[in-house]
C-alpha positions, 0 to 999 in steps of 0.5 A, a space after each residue: 449814187 455818188 461816193 466820196 471816200 474821203 468822207 464816206 458813211 456807208 450807214 448814210 448812203 441809200 442805193 436805190 437801183 440793182 446796180 446801186 445796190 451790188 455797189 453797196 455790198 460790195 462796199 460793205 465786203 470791201 470794208 469787213 474785217 475780211 481779207 479778202 474778196 470772191 470774184 467771178 471770171 467772165 466764163 468768155 474762155 472756159 467755164 465762170 467760176 468763183 476765187 478770193 482774191 486779198 484786198 491787198 492785191 487789189 489795192 496793188 492793182 489800184 496804184 498801178 492804174 491810178 499812177 499810170 492815168 495820174 490821178 489825184 484826190 477828189 478826182 470824179 470817176 463813173 463805174 458803169 461795169 457791173 461789179 460782179 466782176 473784177 473790172 467793176 470791183 476794180 473801179 470801187 477800189 480804185 475810188 477807195 485807194 485813191 480818194 475819188 469821188 465816185 459816181 454811179 450808173 446803169 451798167 447798160 449799153 447807154 452809160 453816159 445818156 445822163 452825163 453832163 458833166 466833165 469826169 477824171 476817169 471810167 472804165 467802159 466795155 467798146 460796145 458801152 464806148 459805140 454807143 456813148 460816141 457823143 457824150 464822151 468826151 466829158 471823159 478825160 482818162 477812158 478805158 475800154 475793156 472787156 473785149 478787143 477794141 474793134 478797128 471800125 470802133 478805132 475809125 470812129 473814135 478818131 472821126 469823131 474827135 479829128 479836131 477836138 482839142 479836149 484834153 482827153 485821153 483813151 485806152 485799150 487793156 490788156 489783163 485778166 481776172 487772175 491778173 486783178 483787171 488790166 497789167 498795160 494800156 495802149 493808146 488809142 486816141 489822141 495817139 495809135 500806139 501798135 504796143 501795150 505799155 505794161 505797167 511799173 512792177 510787172 514783167 513779161 516774157 514769151 515760151 516757146 508757143 509765143 505765148 505771154 507769161 507774166 510776171 507781178 507779184 504784186 498782183 499774184 504769187 505765180 508767173 502765170 501763162 496766157 494762150 495769148 501769142 505775142 509779139 515782145 518789142 521791149 521789156 515793158 512793151 509788146 504786140 497781142 496778136 491773138 489767143 492760140 486756143 481759138 487758131 484755125 487748121 485748114 489744110 495744115 495752114 494755122 489762121 489767126 482769127 482776129 487778125 482777120 477780123 480786125 482787118 475785115 473790120 476795117 471795112 466793114 461795121 458790123 461785128 465779124 468773128 472768123 473761126 473753123 468748122 469742121 470739113 472732111 478734106 480741109 480739117 476745118 474749114 474758115 468761115 467768117 460769121 457777121 451779125 446782122 441781115 443779110 447784105 450781097 453789099 456786107 458780102 462784096 466788101 469782104 470779098 473785096 478785102 486784101 488778104 494776105 494770104 489767099 487762105 485767109 478768105 472765107 471760103 463762106 459768109 454767114 449772117 446770124 441775128 446775134 452773136 453771143 456775148 458774156 454779160 461784160 460784152 466779149 465774144 463768145 467764142 465757145 457758145 458761138 461754136 456749139 451753134 456750129 455743132 463745132 466741139 
């Protein structure tokens, strides 16, 4: 389904697939007289909830992204994210705000398999990108969100396009439902930045724990307190270190699992999650959960990694058939902890 926001006649649309119907129903809600729309959180860091967002604030968010990426009227965009969540809804709102031509695709793991023409803008999850490396060269501006972009995926992208001269840029996003999708982007191709750049109109600071505080009055009336540990470099640059509620306390040492996962994923292709399980002597024992069949080769490669601290090396490596994820692709740490009886 193609939506031309320069001349949109909603009554002339004829959605066929289930995802097209969901986009259609959201469009009807968006074009209604209501000043708000309902948004559902993913539930990756807690119980999923539904709340209402002002349409004008969603338009403000859309302008920030479009201005940052230099998107213009009549540019082509592709939506391949579930429109039930803020990430999918914002793709529609960006197209509406900037009068883009919006192409709908099924929000599957391979959403680009039928794409054979250049488009100017698309948002995808890391898993979707992983399964679309042969097609993402068609996208001039690609943003990746919903979960952190692993080091192994960054390496695959760089290797795939190391000799490319195509005018494409790929970014990792930072944001949440409360900030109406992202408030910062970090370029990972062709340049690999270490810091996120925040959008104009957003200010950041940190609390006594080192966790990020966000003030974006055009998006949210309140200052948002996150549980994300960060290093702030300047007024508009910061580096994400990990979530404070994921911190593992093992024998008095604080361990940030996201940093260890990034290190391990440079060496192995599998999904890896570090977590703490109850232990009588350590309080929490550090384990690494690896997705896939048990492999002595993978165990050896992890064992040979030069961790910064000796206690960063996992006490146990456990292989599982699958690591639970939320519908938009994030690792569901809460569900994974339940599997190991960690409350």
